[in-house]
Biopython code that builds the backbone (N, CA, C, O; Angstrom):
import numpy as np
from Bio.PDB.StructureBuilder import StructureBuilder

atoms = [
    (1, "MET", "N", (17.726, 41.633, -5.697)),
    (1, "MET", "CA", (18.302, 42.672, -6.524)),
    (1, "MET", "C", (17.739, 44.013, -6.061)),
    (1, "MET", "O", (16.529, 44.149, -5.879)),
    (2, "SER", "N", (18.594, 44.986, -5.873)),
    (2, "SER", "CA", (18.138, 46.290, -5.418)),
    (2, "SER", "C", (17.427, 47.033, -6.545)),
    (2, "SER", "O", (17.747, 46.860, -7.721)),
    (3, "ARG", "N", (16.475, 47.847, -6.173)),
    (3, "ARG", "CA", (15.725, 48.639, -7.139)),
    (3, "ARG", "C", (16.629, 49.709, -7.751)),
    (3, "ARG", "O", (17.560, 50.185, -7.103)),
    (4, "ASN", "N", (16.357, 50.075, -8.972)),
    (4, "ASN", "CA", (17.082, 51.141, -9.670)),
    (4, "ASN", "C", (18.589, 50.928, -9.689)),
    (4, "ASN", "O", (19.359, 51.886, -9.612)),
    (5, "GLN", "N", (18.996, 49.699, -9.788)),
    (5, "GLN", "CA", (20.407, 49.325, -9.774)),
    (5, "GLN", "C", (21.193, 49.945, -10.931)),
    (5, "GLN", "O", (22.386, 50.216, -10.786)),
    (6, "PHE", "N", (20.559, 50.169, -12.050)),
    (6, "PHE", "CA", (21.265, 50.651, -13.232)),
    (6, "PHE", "C", (21.087, 52.143, -13.484)),
    (6, "PHE", "O", (21.658, 52.653, -14.448)),
    (7, "GLY", "N", (20.342, 52.854, -12.686)),
    (7, "GLY", "CA", (20.161, 54.292, -12.892)),
    (7, "GLY", "C", (19.500, 54.575, -14.221)),
    (7, "GLY", "O", (18.458, 54.000, -14.538)),
    (8, "THR", "N", (20.094, 55.453, -14.997)),
    (8, "THR", "CA", (19.562, 55.835, -16.305)),
    (8, "THR", "C", (20.213, 54.994, -17.395)),
    (8, "THR", "O", (21.438, 54.913, -17.492)),
    (9, "VAL", "N", (19.373, 54.374, -18.208)),
    (9, "VAL", "CA", (19.838, 53.539, -19.312)),
    (9, "VAL", "C", (19.416, 54.200, -20.622)),
    (9, "VAL", "O", (18.270, 54.624, -20.766)),
    (10, "ALA", "N", (20.335, 54.287, -21.567)),
    (10, "ALA", "CA", (20.018, 54.768, -22.913)),
    (10, "ALA", "C", (19.998, 53.571, -23.849)),
    (10, "ALA", "O", (20.978, 52.833, -23.945)),
    (11, "ILE", "N", (18.893, 53.385, -24.528)),
    (11, "ILE", "CA", (18.778, 52.307, -25.509)),
    (11, "ILE", "C", (18.796, 52.942, -26.893)),
    (11, "ILE", "O", (17.924, 53.738, -27.242)),
    (12, "VAL", "N", (19.802, 52.576, -27.666)),
    (12, "VAL", "CA", (19.975, 53.120, -29.012)),
    (12, "VAL", "C", (19.396, 52.104, -29.986)),
    (12, "VAL", "O", (19.974, 51.041, -30.212)),
    (13, "GLY", "N", (18.254, 52.442, -30.556)),
    (13, "GLY", "CA", (17.532, 51.513, -31.417)),
    (13, "GLY", "C", (16.438, 50.838, -30.612)),
    (13, "GLY", "O", (16.701, 49.871, -29.898)),
    (14, "VAL", "N", (15.213, 51.337, -30.719)),
    (14, "VAL", "CA", (14.130, 50.823, -29.881)),
    (14, "VAL", "C", (13.147, 49.971, -30.681)),
    (14, "VAL", "O", (11.934, 50.045, -30.485)),
    (15, "GLY", "N", (13.693, 49.168, -31.580)),
    (15, "GLY", "CA", (12.870, 48.217, -32.312)),
    (15, "GLY", "C", (12.541, 47.025, -31.423)),
    (15, "GLY", "O", (12.407, 47.176, -30.209)),
    (16, "LEU", "N", (12.413, 45.863, -32.007)),
    (16, "LEU", "CA", (12.025, 44.665, -31.263)),
    (16, "LEU", "C", (12.990, 44.356, -30.122)),
    (16, "LEU", "O", (12.554, 44.136, -28.992)),
    (17, "ILE", "N", (14.282, 44.336, -30.396)),
    (17, "ILE", "CA", (15.261, 43.988, -29.359)),
    (17, "ILE", "C", (15.390, 45.110, -28.335)),
    (17, "ILE", "O", (15.256, 44.866, -27.136)),
    (18, "GLY", "N", (15.648, 46.328, -28.786)),
    (18, "GLY", "CA", (15.811, 47.447, -27.865)),
    (18, "GLY", "C", (14.562, 47.709, -27.044)),
    (18, "GLY", "O", (14.646, 47.955, -25.840)),
    (19, "GLY", "N", (13.405, 47.657, -27.686)),
    (19, "GLY", "CA", (12.149, 47.851, -26.971)),
    (19, "GLY", "C", (11.914, 46.775, -25.929)),
    (19, "GLY", "O", (11.446, 47.064, -24.828)),
    (20, "SER", "N", (12.236, 45.540, -26.269)),
    (20, "SER", "CA", (12.081, 44.433, -25.317)),
    (20, "SER", "C", (13.007, 44.596, -24.120)),
    (20, "SER", "O", (12.617, 44.308, -22.988)),
    (21, "ILE", "N", (14.225, 45.055, -24.363)),
    (21, "ILE", "CA", (15.164, 45.301, -23.262)),
    (21, "ILE", "C", (14.616, 46.401, -22.357)),
    (21, "ILE", "O", (14.639, 46.269, -21.133)),
    (22, "GLY", "N", (14.128, 47.479, -22.952)),
    (22, "GLY", "CA", (13.551, 48.563, -22.164)),
    (22, "GLY", "C", (12.387, 48.093, -21.310)),
    (22, "GLY", "O", (12.317, 48.414, -20.124)),
    (23, "LEU", "N", (11.474, 47.335, -21.905)),
    (23, "LEU", "CA", (10.330, 46.815, -21.151)),
    (23, "LEU", "C", (10.775, 45.908, -20.009)),
    (23, "LEU", "O", (10.251, 46.001, -18.899)),
    (24, "ALA", "N", (11.737, 45.035, -20.278)),
    (24, "ALA", "CA", (12.210, 44.107, -19.244)),
    (24, "ALA", "C", (12.876, 44.847, -18.087)),
    (24, "ALA", "O", (12.644, 44.521, -16.923)),
    (25, "LEU", "N", (13.702, 45.842, -18.404)),
    (25, "LEU", "CA", (14.371, 46.614, -17.350)),
    (25, "LEU", "C", (13.359, 47.367, -16.497)),
    (25, "LEU", "O", (13.472, 47.403, -15.272)),
    (26, "LYS", "N", (12.373, 47.966, -17.151)),
    (26, "LYS", "CA", (11.359, 48.709, -16.413)),
    (26, "LYS", "C", (10.475, 47.767, -15.599)),
    (26, "LYS", "O", (10.127, 48.071, -14.458)),
    (27, "ASP", "N", (10.114, 46.626, -16.183)),
    (27, "ASP", "CA", (9.285, 45.648, -15.478)),
    (27, "ASP", "C", (9.991, 45.120, -14.231)),
    (27, "ASP", "O", (9.357, 44.886, -13.202)),
    (28, "ALA", "N", (11.308, 44.935, -14.331)),
    (28, "ALA", "CA", (12.090, 44.443, -13.189)),
    (28, "ALA", "C", (12.341, 45.539, -12.153)),
    (28, "ALA", "O", (12.752, 45.253, -11.029)),
    (29, "GLY", "N", (12.095, 46.783, -12.532)),
    (29, "GLY", "CA", (12.287, 47.892, -11.605)),
    (29, "GLY", "C", (13.737, 48.189, -11.282)),
    (29, "GLY", "O", (14.037, 48.696, -10.202)),
    (30, "VAL", "N", (14.647, 47.880, -12.206)),
    (30, "VAL", "CA", (16.082, 48.049, -11.929)),
    (30, "VAL", "C", (16.674, 49.299, -12.574)),
    (30, "VAL", "O", (17.892, 49.478, -12.579)),
    (31, "VAL", "N", (15.823, 50.156, -13.112)),
    (31, "VAL", "CA", (16.300, 51.397, -13.727)),
    (31, "VAL", "C", (15.506, 52.581, -13.186)),
    (31, "VAL", "O", (14.343, 52.451, -12.804)),
    (32, "THR", "N", (16.152, 53.719, -13.163)),
    (32, "THR", "CA", (15.471, 54.954, -12.802)),
    (32, "THR", "C", (14.740, 55.511, -14.013)),
    (32, "THR", "O", (13.619, 56.008, -13.910)),
    (33, "GLU", "N", (15.401, 55.419, -15.168)),
    (33, "GLU", "CA", (14.855, 55.996, -16.393)),
    (33, "GLU", "C", (15.438, 55.270, -17.600)),
    (33, "GLU", "O", (16.598, 54.857, -17.591)),
    (34, "VAL", "N", (14.618, 55.121, -18.636)),
    (34, "VAL", "CA", (15.084, 54.572, -19.908)),
    (34, "VAL", "C", (14.926, 55.659, -20.969)),
    (34, "VAL", "O", (13.823, 56.137, -21.234)),
    (35, "ILE", "N", (16.048, 56.035, -21.565)),
    (35, "ILE", "CA", (16.060, 57.030, -22.638)),
    (35, "ILE", "C", (16.109, 56.282, -23.968)),
    (35, "ILE", "O", (16.950, 55.404, -24.156)),
    (36, "GLY", "N", (15.228, 56.620, -24.870)),
    (36, "GLY", "CA", (15.227, 56.026, -26.198)),
    (36, "GLY", "C", (15.932, 56.924, -27.198)),
    (36, "GLY", "O", (15.704, 58.133, -27.233)),
    (37, "VAL", "N", (16.791, 56.323, -28.008)),
    (37, "VAL", "CA", (17.531, 57.039, -29.044)),
    (37, "VAL", "C", (17.331, 56.280, -30.350)),
    (37, "VAL", "O", (17.376, 55.049, -30.362)),
    (38, "GLY", "N", (17.114, 56.989, -31.435)),
    (38, "GLY", "CA", (16.962, 56.303, -32.710)),
    (38, "GLY", "C", (16.745, 57.270, -33.850)),
    (38, "GLY", "O", (16.657, 58.482, -33.652)),
    (39, "ARG", "N", (16.661, 56.713, -35.053)),
    (39, "ARG", "CA", (16.482, 57.533, -36.256)),
    (39, "ARG", "C", (15.014, 57.729, -36.597)),
    (39, "ARG", "O", (14.648, 58.728, -37.217)),
    (40, "SER", "N", (14.179, 56.793, -36.200)),
    (40, "SER", "CA", (12.772, 56.832, -36.585)),
    (40, "SER", "C", (11.915, 57.430, -35.469)),
    (40, "SER", "O", (11.744, 56.830, -34.408)),
    (41, "ALA", "N", (11.386, 58.616, -35.731)),
    (41, "ALA", "CA", (10.524, 59.269, -34.741)),
    (41, "ALA", "C", (9.305, 58.407, -34.426)),
    (41, "ALA", "O", (8.863, 58.360, -33.278)),
    (42, "SER", "N", (8.761, 57.728, -35.428)),
    (42, "SER", "CA", (7.569, 56.905, -35.185)),
    (42, "SER", "C", (7.896, 55.712, -34.288)),
    (42, "SER", "O", (7.103, 55.372, -33.410)),
    (43, "ASN", "N", (9.052, 55.070, -34.493)),
    (43, "ASN", "CA", (9.454, 53.966, -33.606)),
    (43, "ASN", "C", (9.658, 54.458, -32.185)),
    (43, "ASN", "O", (9.245, 53.798, -31.231)),
    (44, "LEU", "N", (10.296, 55.617, -32.037)),
    (44, "LEU", "CA", (10.534, 56.174, -30.707)),
    (44, "LEU", "C", (9.222, 56.519, -30.016)),
    (44, "LEU", "O", (9.051, 56.228, -28.833)),
    (45, "GLU", "N", (8.302, 57.132, -30.738)),
    (45, "GLU", "CA", (7.000, 57.479, -30.148)),
    (45, "GLU", "C", (6.220, 56.224, -29.761)),
    (45, "GLU", "O", (5.571, 56.188, -28.716)),
    (46, "GLU", "N", (6.286, 55.207, -30.598)),
    (46, "GLU", "CA", (5.600, 53.942, -30.288)),
    (46, "GLU", "C", (6.210, 53.288, -29.055)),
    (46, "GLU", "O", (5.484, 52.779, -28.200)),
    (47, "ALA", "N", (7.538, 53.296, -28.956)),
    (47, "ALA", "CA", (8.214, 52.722, -27.784)),
    (47, "ALA", "C", (7.814, 53.469, -26.513)),
    (47, "ALA", "O", (7.628, 52.859, -25.460)),
    (48, "LYS", "N", (7.686, 54.765, -26.616)),
    (48, "LYS", "CA", (7.267, 55.569, -25.456)),
    (48, "LYS", "C", (5.815, 55.247, -25.093)),
    (48, "LYS", "O", (5.487, 55.078, -23.919)),
    (49, "LYS", "N", (4.961, 55.165, -26.094)),
    (49, "LYS", "CA", (3.543, 54.844, -25.879)),
    (49, "LYS", "C", (3.383, 53.474, -25.214)),
    (49, "LYS", "O", (2.520, 53.288, -24.356)),
    (50, "LEU", "N", (4.223, 52.519, -25.621)),
    (50, "LEU", "CA", (4.156, 51.163, -25.064)),
    (50, "LEU", "C", (4.836, 51.044, -23.704)),
    (50, "LEU", "O", (4.730, 50.010, -23.045)),
    (51, "GLY", "N", (5.533, 52.097, -23.280)),
    (51, "GLY", "CA", (6.194, 52.069, -21.978)),
    (51, "GLY", "C", (7.580, 51.459, -21.994)),
    (51, "GLY", "O", (8.137, 51.173, -20.934)),
    (52, "ALA", "N", (8.155, 51.253, -23.181)),
    (52, "ALA", "CA", (9.502, 50.681, -23.264)),
    (52, "ALA", "C", (10.570, 51.715, -22.926)),
    (52, "ALA", "O", (11.660, 51.366, -22.475)),
    (53, "ILE", "N", (10.251, 52.990, -23.147)),
    (53, "ILE", "CA", (11.169, 54.087, -22.812)),
    (53, "ILE", "C", (10.377, 55.168, -22.082)),
    (53, "ILE", "O", (9.155, 55.254, -22.200)),
    (54, "ASP", "N", (11.097, 55.984, -21.332)),
    (54, "ASP", "CA", (10.454, 57.086, -20.617)),
    (54, "ASP", "C", (10.484, 58.378, -21.417)),
    (54, "ASP", "O", (9.551, 59.180, -21.363)),
    (55, "ARG", "N", (11.560, 58.568, -22.156)),
    (55, "ARG", "CA", (11.674, 59.782, -22.959)),
    (55, "ARG", "C", (12.602, 59.540, -24.138)),
    (55, "ARG", "O", (13.296, 58.526, -24.214)),
    (56, "ILE", "N", (12.595, 60.495, -25.050)),
    (56, "ILE", "CA", (13.371, 60.428, -26.287)),
    (56, "ILE", "C", (14.462, 61.491, -26.227)),
    (56, "ILE", "O", (14.227, 62.611, -25.774)),
    (57, "ASP", "N", (15.646, 61.131, -26.683)),
    (57, "ASP", "CA", (16.748, 62.089, -26.718)),
    (57, "ASP", "C", (17.673, 61.722, -27.872)),
    (57, "ASP", "O", (17.517, 60.666, -28.484)),
    (58, "ASP", "N", (18.631, 62.589, -28.167)),
    (58, "ASP", "CA", (19.630, 62.266, -29.184)),
    (58, "ASP", "C", (20.801, 61.543, -28.511)),
    (58, "ASP", "O", (20.940, 61.578, -27.288)),
    (59, "LEU", "N", (21.628, 60.897, -29.307)),
    (59, "LEU", "CA", (22.699, 60.059, -28.769)),
    (59, "LEU", "C", (23.719, 60.863, -27.978)),
    (59, "LEU", "O", (24.198, 60.402, -26.942)),
    (60, "GLU", "N", (24.053, 62.044, -28.442)),
    (60, "GLU", "CA", (25.031, 62.873, -27.737)),
    (60, "GLU", "C", (24.545, 63.206, -26.323)),
    (60, "GLU", "O", (25.281, 63.014, -25.356)),
    (61, "SER", "N", (23.332, 63.697, -26.201)),
    (61, "SER", "CA", (22.786, 64.057, -24.887)),
    (61, "SER", "C", (22.595, 62.836, -24.003)),
    (61, "SER", "O", (22.917, 62.867, -22.816)),
    (62, "ALA", "N", (22.069, 61.757, -24.581)),
    (62, "ALA", "CA", (21.850, 60.540, -23.800)),
    (62, "ALA", "C", (23.169, 59.975, -23.283)),
    (62, "ALA", "O", (23.224, 59.436, -22.177)),
    (63, "SER", "N", (24.229, 60.095, -24.076)),
    (63, "SER", "CA", (25.548, 59.591, -23.662)),
    (63, "SER", "C", (26.070, 60.324, -22.437)),
    (63, "SER", "O", (26.793, 59.741, -21.629)),
    (64, "LYS", "N", (25.718, 61.575, -22.293)),
    (64, "LYS", "CA", (26.160, 62.371, -21.145)),
    (64, "LYS", "C", (25.417, 61.988, -19.870)),
    (64, "LYS", "O", (25.944, 62.148, -18.770)),
    (65, "LYS", "N", (24.190, 61.480, -20.017)),
    (65, "LYS", "CA", (23.313, 61.253, -18.866)),
    (65, "LYS", "C", (23.249, 59.801, -18.405)),
    (65, "LYS", "O", (22.965, 59.538, -17.236)),
    (66, "ALA", "N", (23.505, 58.868, -19.295)),
    (66, "ALA", "CA", (23.278, 57.452, -18.991)),
    (66, "ALA", "C", (24.421, 56.825, -18.207)),
    (66, "ALA", "O", (25.589, 57.167, -18.394)),
    (67, "GLN", "N", (24.061, 55.905, -17.330)),
    (67, "GLN", "CA", (25.049, 55.080, -16.648)),
    (67, "GLN", "C", (25.322, 53.795, -17.443)),
    (67, "GLN", "O", (26.331, 53.118, -17.243)),
    (68, "TRP", "N", (24.395, 53.489, -18.343)),
    (68, "TRP", "CA", (24.497, 52.275, -19.152)),
    (68, "TRP", "C", (23.917, 52.594, -20.521)),
    (68, "TRP", "O", (22.807, 53.116, -20.621)),
    (69, "ILE", "N", (24.661, 52.283, -21.574)),
    (69, "ILE", "CA", (24.214, 52.502, -22.948)),
    (69, "ILE", "C", (24.135, 51.143, -23.637)),
    (69, "ILE", "O", (25.111, 50.393, -23.662)),
    (70, "VAL", "N", (22.962, 50.833, -24.196)),
    (70, "VAL", "CA", (22.753, 49.557, -24.881)),
    (70, "VAL", "C", (22.558, 49.848, -26.368)),
    (70, "VAL", "O", (21.589, 50.500, -26.757)),
    (71, "LEU", "N", (23.479, 49.365, -27.190)),
    (71, "LEU", "CA", (23.408, 49.567, -28.639)),
    (71, "LEU", "C", (22.613, 48.434, -29.275)),
    (71, "LEU", "O", (23.056, 47.286, -29.286)),
    (72, "CYS", "N", (21.445, 48.759, -29.800)),
    (72, "CYS", "CA", (20.573, 47.775, -30.449)),
    (72, "CYS", "C", (20.337, 48.195, -31.898)),
    (72, "CYS", "O", (19.204, 48.245, -32.377)),
    (73, "VAL", "N", (21.415, 48.487, -32.560)),
    (73, "VAL", "CA", (21.382, 48.912, -33.960)),
    (73, "VAL", "C", (22.131, 47.875, -34.789)),
    (73, "VAL", "O", (22.859, 47.056, -34.228)),
    (74, "PRO", "N", (21.970, 47.889, -36.109)),
    (74, "PRO", "CA", (22.757, 46.972, -36.933)),
    (74, "PRO", "C", (24.258, 47.161, -36.681)),
    (74, "PRO", "O", (24.718, 48.277, -36.442)),
    (75, "VAL", "N", (24.999, 46.081, -36.738)),
    (75, "VAL", "CA", (26.437, 46.106, -36.459)),
    (75, "VAL", "C", (27.144, 47.165, -37.306)),
    (75, "VAL", "O", (28.067, 47.822, -36.825)),
    (76, "ALA", "N", (26.728, 47.337, -38.543)),
    (76, "ALA", "CA", (27.365, 48.321, -39.432)),
    (76, "ALA", "C", (27.195, 49.759, -38.941)),
    (76, "ALA", "O", (27.946, 50.639, -39.363)),
    (77, "GLN", "N", (26.236, 50.013, -38.068)),
    (77, "GLN", "CA", (26.005, 51.364, -37.545)),
    (77, "GLN", "C", (26.713, 51.617, -36.214)),
    (77, "GLN", "O", (26.755, 52.755, -35.746)),
    (78, "MET", "N", (27.264, 50.580, -35.604)),
    (78, "MET", "CA", (27.841, 50.733, -34.268)),
    (78, "MET", "C", (29.102, 51.596, -34.252)),
    (78, "MET", "O", (29.348, 52.310, -33.280)),
    (79, "ARG", "N", (29.890, 51.538, -35.302)),
    (79, "ARG", "CA", (31.091, 52.387, -35.378)),
    (79, "ARG", "C", (30.693, 53.863, -35.240)),
    (79, "ARG", "O", (31.312, 54.606, -34.479)),
    (80, "ALA", "N", (29.674, 54.275, -35.968)),
    (80, "ALA", "CA", (29.204, 55.666, -35.884)),
    (80, "ALA", "C", (28.679, 55.979, -34.485)),
    (80, "ALA", "O", (28.862, 57.090, -33.988)),
    (81, "CYS", "N", (28.035, 55.013, -33.856)),
    (81, "CYS", "CA", (27.557, 55.218, -32.481)),
    (81, "CYS", "C", (28.737, 55.442, -31.539)),
    (81, "CYS", "O", (28.705, 56.357, -30.717)),
    (82, "PHE", "N", (29.772, 54.618, -31.650)),
    (82, "PHE", "CA", (30.965, 54.798, -30.807)),
    (82, "PHE", "C", (31.560, 56.193, -31.009)),
    (82, "PHE", "O", (31.962, 56.845, -30.046)),
    (83, "GLN", "N", (31.614, 56.642, -32.257)),
    (83, "GLN", "CA", (32.197, 57.960, -32.551)),
    (83, "GLN", "C", (31.391, 59.084, -31.901)),
    (83, "GLN", "O", (31.965, 60.068, -31.434)),
    (84, "THR", "N", (30.094, 58.946, -31.868)),
    (84, "THR", "CA", (29.245, 59.960, -31.241)),
    (84, "THR", "C", (29.333, 59.897, -29.721)),
    (84, "THR", "O", (29.359, 60.932, -29.056)),
    (85, "ILE", "N", (29.378, 58.699, -29.176)),
    (85, "ILE", "CA", (29.389, 58.493, -27.724)),
    (85, "ILE", "C", (30.712, 58.905, -27.093)),
    (85, "ILE", "O", (30.715, 59.535, -26.035)),
    (86, "GLU", "N", (31.819, 58.569, -27.707)),
    (86, "GLU", "CA", (33.151, 58.681, -27.082)),
    (86, "GLU", "C", (33.439, 60.029, -26.417)),
    (86, "GLU", "O", (33.890, 60.031, -25.272)),
    (87, "PRO", "N", (33.207, 61.168, -27.063)),
    (87, "PRO", "CA", (33.563, 62.438, -26.414)),
    (87, "PRO", "C", (32.708, 62.769, -25.189)),
    (87, "PRO", "O", (33.078, 63.627, -24.388)),
    (88, "HIS", "N", (31.577, 62.098, -25.042)),
    (88, "HIS", "CA", (30.626, 62.422, -23.979)),
    (88, "HIS", "C", (30.529, 61.331, -22.918)),
    (88, "HIS", "O", (29.734, 61.442, -21.986)),
    (89, "LEU", "N", (31.325, 60.291, -23.052)),
    (89, "LEU", "CA", (31.227, 59.122, -22.189)),
    (89, "LEU", "C", (31.770, 59.421, -20.795)),
    (89, "LEU", "O", (32.937, 59.777, -20.631)),
    (90, "ASN", "N", (30.909, 59.270, -19.803)),
    (90, "ASN", "CA", (31.334, 59.446, -18.414)),
    (90, "ASN", "C", (32.208, 58.273, -17.991)),
    (90, "ASN", "O", (32.051, 57.175, -18.525)),
    (91, "PRO", "N", (33.120, 58.469, -17.052)),
    (91, "PRO", "CA", (34.073, 57.420, -16.679)),
    (91, "PRO", "C", (33.448, 56.143, -16.124)),
    (91, "PRO", "O", (34.075, 55.085, -16.170)),
    (92, "HIS", "N", (32.222, 56.220, -15.599)),
    (92, "HIS", "CA", (31.604, 55.035, -15.002)),
    (92, "HIS", "C", (30.447, 54.482, -15.836)),
    (92, "HIS", "O", (29.722, 53.594, -15.387)),
    (93, "THR", "N", (30.280, 55.005, -17.037)),
    (93, "THR", "CA", (29.215, 54.524, -17.913)),
    (93, "THR", "C", (29.677, 53.274, -18.650)),
    (93, "THR", "O", (30.793, 53.219, -19.168)),
    (94, "LEU", "N", (28.804, 52.274, -18.688)),
    (94, "LEU", "CA", (29.084, 51.044, -19.428)),
    (94, "LEU", "C", (28.334, 51.070, -20.751)),
    (94, "LEU", "O", (27.231, 51.609, -20.850)),
    (95, "ILE", "N", (28.950, 50.481, -21.760)),
    (95, "ILE", "CA", (28.321, 50.327, -23.074)),
    (95, "ILE", "C", (28.249, 48.834, -23.356)),
    (95, "ILE", "O", (29.215, 48.108, -23.122)),
    (96, "THR", "N", (27.113, 48.378, -23.854)),
    (96, "THR", "CA", (27.003, 47.003, -24.312)),
    (96, "THR", "C", (26.212, 47.013, -25.621)),
    (96, "THR", "O", (25.727, 48.057, -26.056)),
    (97, "ASP", "N", (26.089, 45.857, -26.233)),
    (97, "ASP", "CA", (25.425, 45.795, -27.531)),
    (97, "ASP", "C", (24.583, 44.544, -27.654)),
    (97, "ASP", "O", (24.731, 43.593, -26.886)),
    (98, "ALA", "N", (23.696, 44.566, -28.634)),
    (98, "ALA", "CA", (22.883, 43.402, -28.958)),
    (98, "ALA", "C", (23.172, 42.961, -30.391)),
    (98, "ALA", "O", (22.321, 42.364, -31.050)),
    (99, "GLY", "N", (24.369, 43.257, -30.860)),
    (99, "GLY", "CA", (24.758, 42.916, -32.226)),
    (99, "GLY", "C", (24.989, 41.427, -32.408)),
    (99, "GLY", "O", (25.238, 40.702, -31.445)),
    (100, "SER", "N", (24.904, 40.984, -33.643)),
    (100, "SER", "CA", (25.015, 39.556, -33.941)),
    (100, "SER", "C", (26.453, 39.069, -34.079)),
    (100, "SER", "O", (26.711, 37.875, -33.926)),
    (101, "THR", "N", (27.385, 39.961, -34.363)),
    (101, "THR", "CA", (28.784, 39.563, -34.510)),
    (101, "THR", "C", (29.647, 40.470, -33.648)),
    (101, "THR", "O", (29.226, 41.561, -33.264)),
    (102, "LYS", "N", (30.866, 40.009, -33.344)),
    (102, "LYS", "CA", (31.680, 40.772, -32.401)),
    (102, "LYS", "C", (33.058, 41.180, -32.909)),
    (102, "LYS", "O", (33.560, 42.219, -32.480)),
    (103, "SER", "N", (33.687, 40.436, -33.782)),
    (103, "SER", "CA", (35.093, 40.714, -34.103)),
    (103, "SER", "C", (35.296, 42.125, -34.663)),
    (103, "SER", "O", (36.158, 42.852, -34.168)),
    (104, "ASP", "N", (34.537, 42.529, -35.670)),
    (104, "ASP", "CA", (34.671, 43.885, -36.218)),
    (104, "ASP", "C", (34.258, 44.940, -35.203)),
    (104, "ASP", "O", (34.832, 46.027, -35.146)),
    (105, "LEU", "N", (33.266, 44.605, -34.415)),
    (105, "LEU", "CA", (32.768, 45.532, -33.397)),
    (105, "LEU", "C", (33.822, 45.816, -32.334)),
    (105, "LEU", "O", (33.995, 46.963, -31.920)),
    (106, "ILE", "N", (34.515, 44.793, -31.898)),
    (106, "ILE", "CA", (35.563, 44.965, -30.889)),
    (106, "ILE", "C", (36.727, 45.777, -31.459)),
    (106, "ILE", "O", (37.288, 46.627, -30.767)),
    (107, "VAL", "N", (37.086, 45.522, -32.702)),
    (107, "VAL", "CA", (38.143, 46.307, -33.349)),
    (107, "VAL", "C", (37.738, 47.783, -33.393)),
    (107, "VAL", "O", (38.540, 48.658, -33.065)),
    (108, "ALA", "N", (36.511, 48.054, -33.792)),
    (108, "ALA", "CA", (36.024, 49.442, -33.861)),
    (108, "ALA", "C", (36.009, 50.082, -32.479)),
    (108, "ALA", "O", (36.393, 51.241, -32.327)),
    (109, "ALA", "N", (35.572, 49.342, -31.480)),
    (109, "ALA", "CA", (35.529, 49.878, -30.111)),
    (109, "ALA", "C", (36.925, 50.243, -29.630)),
    (109, "ALA", "O", (37.123, 51.312, -29.053)),
    (110, "LYS", "N", (37.892, 49.365, -29.862)),
    (110, "LYS", "CA", (39.274, 49.651, -29.447)),
    (110, "LYS", "C", (39.816, 50.881, -30.157)),
    (110, "LYS", "O", (40.454, 51.736, -29.544)),
    (111, "GLU", "N", (39.557, 50.959, -31.449)),
    (111, "GLU", "CA", (40.065, 52.065, -32.264)),
    (111, "GLU", "C", (39.456, 53.407, -31.846)),
    (111, "GLU", "O", (40.166, 54.406, -31.732)),
    (112, "ILE", "N", (38.155, 53.423, -31.621)),
    (112, "ILE", "CA", (37.452, 54.682, -31.362)),
    (112, "ILE", "C", (37.455, 55.065, -29.884)),
    (112, "ILE", "O", (37.645, 56.233, -29.545)),
    (113, "LEU", "N", (37.246, 54.096, -29.016)),
    (113, "LEU", "CA", (37.149, 54.409, -27.587)),
    (113, "LEU", "C", (38.504, 54.535, -26.906)),
    (113, "LEU", "O", (38.605, 55.130, -25.833)),
    (114, "GLY", "N", (39.548, 53.980, -27.520)),
    (114, "GLY", "CA", (40.886, 54.065, -26.921)),
    (114, "GLY", "C", (40.909, 53.468, -25.522)),
    (114, "GLY", "O", (40.492, 52.326, -25.331)),
    (115, "LYS", "N", (41.388, 54.220, -24.549)),
    (115, "LYS", "CA", (41.475, 53.729, -23.170)),
    (115, "LYS", "C", (40.099, 53.481, -22.553)),
    (115, "LYS", "O", (39.978, 52.753, -21.568)),
    (116, "LYS", "N", (39.082, 54.079, -23.125)),
    (116, "LYS", "CA", (37.722, 53.889, -22.617)),
    (116, "LYS", "C", (37.127, 52.546, -23.053)),
    (116, "LYS", "O", (36.004, 52.218, -22.672)),
    (117, "VAL", "N", (37.865, 51.773, -23.844)),
    (117, "VAL", "CA", (37.341, 50.501, -24.340)),
    (117, "VAL", "C", (36.976, 49.560, -23.194)),
    (117, "VAL", "O", (36.140, 48.673, -23.365)),
    (118, "CYS", "N", (37.592, 49.744, -22.034)),
    (118, "CYS", "CA", (37.261, 48.897, -20.884)),
    (118, "CYS", "C", (35.830, 49.140, -20.404)),
    (118, "CYS", "O", (35.314, 48.370, -19.594)),
    (119, "GLN", "N", (35.186, 50.196, -20.893)),
    (119, "GLN", "CA", (33.806, 50.476, -20.542)),
    (119, "GLN", "C", (32.824, 49.771, -21.484)),
    (119, "GLN", "O", (31.610, 49.845, -21.290)),
    (120, "PHE", "N", (33.348, 49.095, -22.492)),
    (120, "PHE", "CA", (32.518, 48.372, -23.451)),
    (120, "PHE", "C", (32.516, 46.895, -23.100)),
    (120, "PHE", "O", (33.567, 46.260, -23.016)),
    (121, "VAL", "N", (31.322, 46.359, -22.897)),
    (121, "VAL", "CA", (31.151, 44.942, -22.583)),
    (121, "VAL", "C", (30.356, 44.325, -23.728)),
    (121, "VAL", "O", (29.129, 44.422, -23.748)),
    (122, "PRO", "N", (31.044, 43.683, -24.694)),
    (122, "PRO", "CA", (30.322, 43.083, -25.814)),
    (122, "PRO", "C", (29.391, 41.979, -25.319)),
    (122, "PRO", "O", (29.770, 41.141, -24.501)),
    (123, "ALA", "N", (28.181, 42.001, -25.829)),
    (123, "ALA", "CA", (27.224, 40.976, -25.396)),
    (123, "ALA", "C", (26.776, 40.202, -26.555)),
    (123, "ALA", "O", (25.966, 39.287, -26.410)),
]
sb = StructureBuilder()
sb.init_structure("model")
sb.init_model(0)
sb.init_chain("A")
sb.init_seg("    ")
for serial, (resi, resn, name, xyz) in enumerate(atoms, 1):
    if name == "N":
        sb.init_residue(resn, " ", resi, " ")
    sb.init_atom(name, np.array(xyz, "f"), 0.0, 1.0, " ", f" {name:<3s}", serial, name[0])
structure = sb.get_structure()
């Protein structure tokens, strides 16, 4: 696997799942940078201290910079994330999620992302 294969990754929600993804990506050396996004400043600072993320940013700015966006928030919050991301989504940026259910999430992605829905890979 080539180094820095994923470029800049934005992880939205850096709790147990998001933080673990950040650590794994950095440990594997397949990212240039991991941007942490979230509501809790203390969680974000802890994730940075632990090395799970490189820096903290808001979702709008991170959406403009990331080649890959990983949503690690409760499923009920993902619709709002799509709404924030959509206007700033670059044509080659992929979005994926760590949500527990998919049917409502896919409906929301289709509704909000429109033609950009092909950039969403439900996981």
